[in-house]
N, C-alpha and C positions, 0 to 999 in steps of 0.2 A: 153913687157908683163912679161917676166921672172924677170926683176928687181922689179916690183910690187909684184910678187909672193914671191921674196926673202925678201922684206920688210914687208910681212904679216905673222904673226904667227897664225896658225890655231889650236884652242883648242876645244876639246870635253869635256864637264864638266857634271859630275853627281853631282849636288848640293844636297846632301842628308842631312836629319835631323841628322843622326849619323856620317856619313863619307862623305867626298868630294873627288872625284877622277877626275883627269885630264889626258886626253890622248893627246899626241903631237907626230906627226910623227909615228903613229901606236904603240906607247909605253906608258904605264902608267907611267907618270913622277911624279905624286902627288897622294898619298893615305893617307889622314890625317883625324883625327877626326874633325868634323865641330864645332870648338870651338875657342874662342879668349880670351886672357887675356889682360885687360886694366888697366892703372893706374887710380884710382878713381879721383884724384885731377886734372890731366891734360887731361885725355882721350887718352893718348898716348898708342900705342900698345906695350905690353911687349912680348907677345908670341902668336903664332898661331899653331893650330894642336896638334901634340903629346905633344909638350912642354907645351902648355896651358892645355891639358888634365891632365898632372901630377899635375897641380895646382888646378884642379877642386875639390871642397869640402874641400880644405886645405887653402883657401885664408885668408890673414890677412886683416886688415881694410883699407889698402892702395891699395889692388888689387881686381879687379872684373872680374870674368870669365863669359862669355856670350856664349850661344849657339844661334846663330842668326836665326836658322830655327826651327820652331815648326810645327809638323803635316805636314811636307813636304813643307811648304811655309815660306817665310821670315817674321819673327816676329820683328826683329830689323834691320831696313834698313841700318843704318850707320855701325853697327857691321858687317853686311853681306858684305858691300862694302870693309871694312878694311880686312876682312877675305879672300875674293877673291883676292884682291890686294896682300896680304901677301903670298898666295899660288902660285900665278904667279911669285912672286919674288923668292920663294923657288925653283920653276921649273928652273928659270934662274940663280940659285946659287947666289941670291941676287945682281946680276949685274944690275946697273942702268944707265950705260954709253950709252947703245943703247936701245931705246924703240920702237920696231916694232909695226905696226898696228895690232890689234887683231881681228880675226874673231872667234866668239864663237858659238857653238851649245850646248845649255843647255837643259837637260831633266827636265820635269815638271810633277806633278801628273795629271792624266786625269780629276780629279774632281776639278781642280783649277778654281778660278773665274777670271774675266777679271782684276779686281783690283790687285789680287795676281800675275797674269801674268805680269802686268805692273811693279810691284815691282821687280820681278826677272830681267826683262829687264833693268830697270833703274839702279839697282845695278851693273849689268854687264857693262853698258855704263859708269857709273861713275868710274868703275875700269879700264877703258881704252879701252873698246871694241868699234870698229868702226862699226862692223856688228854683230848683235845678232839674232840667230835663235832659236826657241824653238821647242822641240819634246816631245811628250807624253811618259812617262816612259814605259808603257806596249808595245808600238810600238817599242821603242828603244830596250827593252828586247827581243822582237821577232826577230828583225834583229840581235841582239847579239848572239842569240843561233842558228842562221842559218836557220830560217824559211823564205821562200819566201813570203813576206807579200802581194805581188801583185797577187798571185794565188787565184782563186775562191774556196779556201779551208778554212774552218773555223778552227781556233786554239784558245784555251783559255789560256791566260797568267795570272798567279797569282804572282804578285811581292810584296813580304813582306819586306818592308824597315824598317827604324827606326821610322818614324812618321806615315806613311800610308800604307795600303794594297790596291794595285791596281789590280782589276780583270777586264779583258777585253777580249771580243771575237773579233778576228781580221780576216778580209777577204777583198780581193780586195783593199788592200792598205789603209784601214780605220778601225776605231773602230766601230763595229756594235752595241754593247751594252757594258756597263761597270758599275762597282760598285767601289766606292772609299770610304773606311772607315778609320777613324783615330784610328785604333787599329793595332799596329805593335810592333817592337822591344822595343821602349820606354815604351809602355804600359805593355809589359812583365816584364820589369825591375821593374816598380811600383808594379805589382802584387807580385813579389818576395819580395820586401821591406815590403809590407803589410803583407804577409804571415809570414815572419820572426818575425815581431812585434807581430802578433796575436798569433801565435803558440809557439814561443820560447821566447817571451819577449825580443827580441834582436833587437836593432836599428842598421841598416846598411845604407850605402849610395848607390847612383845609380851606382857608379863605381864598388862597391863590388857585387851588384845585376847583373851587366853585366858579371862579371867574373864567378858568379854562373851559369848564363844562358849558357855561353860558355862551361864551364867544365862539368856540369851535367844537362843542360837543356834538357827536353824531353816533347814530346806531348803525350806519352803513359806511363801509370803506370807500364807496364811490357814490357821490351824490349827483343829482341832475344839475344842480347849480353849485359848483365847487366854491370853497371859502379860502381866503388867503390865510397864510400861516399866522400864528399868534405868538407874540413875544412873551416869554415866561422868565421871571426873575426868581432866583433861589440861591442856595449855597452849594458850591461844588464840594462833594463829599471827599474828593481826592486831595484838594488843596485847602479846603475850609474858606476859600475866598468867594464873595458873591459873584455870580455870573448870570449872563442872559443867553437863552437859546430860543429858537423858533420851533414851534410844534405845528403839525398839520392835523386837519380833522380826521384823516385816515388813521393816524397814530392813536388818537383818542378813541376812535371806534374800536381799534384792536384792544385797547386797555379796558373798555367797557363790555367786551364781548361775553365774558363769563357771567357777569351779573345779568345782562339782558337775556342770556340763555336760560337762567334760572326763572326769570319772569315768564318767558315763553313756556317753560315746562309747567309752571303753575297755572297758566291759562289753559293749557292742554288738559291738565288734571280737572280743572273746573268744567271744561267742555265734556269730558268723559263722564262726570257725575251729574250732568244735566239730563233731566227726564226727556224722552224722545219728542214729546209734543212741544216742549219749550225749545229744543234743538232746532225744530222746524222754524220757529219764530225767529231765532237768532240768525238762521241762514238768511232770512229776509231783512231783519233790522241791522245786522252786523254788530260790531263791537264799538263801544264808546270809550275814548281815552280822556281822562281828566287828571288834574294834579300837575304840579310843576314838571314831572318827568315826561308828561305828554308833549312838552315843548322840545324834547330832544330830536334833533333833525333826523328824518328818515325812519323814526321808530314806528310810525303808522304803516309805512310801506314794508318794513321788516316783519312786523306782526302779521300783516296781511299775507305775505309770502309764506309764513310758517303755518298759518291756520286755514288758508285758502278762503278766508271770509273778508268782507269789506270792513275797514277800520276807519272810524271817523274821530278826529280830534274835536272836542267840545270848544265852543266859542269861549274865549277867556278861561282856559282850563284851570288856571291858578285860583280863580275865585268861584269855580262851580260849586264846590262843597259848601263854602260859607253862604253863597247865594241861596242854595237849597235850604240851609239851616235857617236863613232869614225868612224864607217863604213859609217854612214850617212853623216858625215863631209867630209870624203875622196871622196865619190861619191855624192857630193852635187847636181849635175845635175840630177842624177838618182832618188835621194830621196827627192828632194826639195818639192814635193807634200805632204810629211809627216810633213813638218815643217811650223811654222808660224813665220813671220818676225816681 
């Protein structure tokens, strides 16, 4: 039995729209942007992850960069397969002499369709996986932040990723009610791009919008600890000449307001659909925020004002989902009921 265990490599994968994380032997071994660069003429892989991200928006006519996932699901099947394979090679330091059998647990959005589920599984299998299990992101996030999901106690998880925001009420080892909306980090970036074009006549790319979001992103126009203005470089739409302007966190809060309102509405819908006994539990336990979107300054305070409930940001929210996926993989016998094969 031990020889088979030795020949099997167990991987927990958070296949995200913005970033892909892989846990192996309780350690995050891959944390890379979900992007791949290909040669247009041959289709050969040039770069995966951070290296490919450096090329994004700067490609020449011979190079094509692809983000294989859109709104939390696989949009380009072949590119996803190449990306997963490349990241596994990265994990093994590009060694190809020994190829162990792979057992994967991959987290998926709760609102995913059967066809989209099949695409994830097929991509994993074509990347070399012999066994593939799927676990819903809110459930993985709950396990990752230390909630006992088998208890008859209701907890609401709000996972704001790159492509989707997953809102789920969890109790007794299952999702009682959930809302999945395709408004998340990528939509925030597009909001910032549009705001800069409309208000400042400045054309910027998605990478620049991401940097603005990280440095001065805010859900509130007034924060307890104000931030300094952030320099933004782009192209003046009037003259076509590159220029620099400074933006404040208040401006970015205004640009993100509509998208955050959509997330608030989805949370309120999920609360409306929650059975009354679980509503009583949520009043005590509050709401848990995970995912990269949880790092948006003032978001917990804004959601708390809207729902009149306590809102807590999970420790290391970016890795909560993959951490939970790793725990489920390590204790596959205990958590197998959470997964679909």
